[in-house]
C-alpha positions in Angstrom: 136.0 116.6 131.2 138.5 117.2 128.4 139.3 114.6 125.8 142.8 115.8 125.0 145.6 116.4 127.4 145.5 120.1 128.4 148.7 122.0 128.3 149.6 124.5 131.0 151.4 127.5 129.6 151.6 129.6 132.7 151.5 128.8 136.4 152.0 131.1 139.4 151.8 130.8 143.1 148.7 132.8 144.2 149.2 132.7 147.9 148.7 130.0 150.5 148.2 126.7 148.6 146.6 128.3 145.5 147.8 128.4 142.0 146.8 130.6 139.1 146.9 128.5 135.9 146.7 129.4 132.2 146.1 126.6 129.7 147.0 126.7 126.0 143.4 126.8 125.0 143.0 130.1 126.9 141.3 128.7 130.0 142.5 130.4 133.2 141.6 129.9 136.8 142.7 129.5 140.3 142.9 126.2 142.1 143.3 125.7 145.9 145.4 122.6 146.4 145.3 122.5 150.2 142.8 119.5 150.3 145.1 117.5 148.0 148.3 117.9 150.1 148.3 114.7 152.0 150.2 111.5 151.8 153.9 110.8 151.4 154.3 112.6 148.0 152.3 115.7 148.7 152.8 116.5 152.4 156.2 118.1 151.8 154.3 120.7 149.8 152.7 122.0 153.0 156.0 123.9 153.5 155.1 127.3 151.9 158.6 127.6 150.4 158.5 124.2 148.7 154.9 124.8 147.5 155.9 128.1 145.8 158.9 126.4 144.0 156.6 124.9 141.3 157.6 124.9 137.7 156.1 123.7 134.4 157.4 120.5 133.0 156.9 120.8 129.2 157.3 117.0 128.7 154.7 116.1 131.2 152.5 119.0 130.3 151.9 119.8 133.9 153.4 121.5 137.0 156.0 119.8 139.1 157.8 120.5 142.4 161.5 119.9 143.3 160.3 117.1 145.6 159.1 115.1 142.6 155.4 115.7 143.1 153.2 116.5 140.2 149.5 116.6 139.4 147.7 115.4 136.3 147.0 118.2 133.9 143.5 116.9 133.4 142.8 117.2 137.1 144.1 120.8 137.2 142.1 121.7 134.1 138.9 120.4 135.5 139.5 121.9 139.0 140.3 125.4 137.8 137.5 127.9 138.6 
C-alpha cells in the first residue's frame, strides 16, 4: 500500500469495464472494475457509454464519471496489475 496519495496522469477505457491507468510515479496497469460496479452510485456505470465517459479530476487526483461516481486513487493504484 502507498503512503502518499497516488496521482493519475493518464486514464483510458480499455474495453468492457477495464481501464488502463498511468500514475505520476510511472506505474501503469490495467484494472477490471466490473466486480466494483454495484450499488446505487456505480450501477449506472454498467452502461458501456457511461463507463467510457471517464475523465481525470485533477483536484481529487482520481478518475470520475459524469454520474458523479469516483474511486479512491489508492484503491486504483493498489489494484492495477
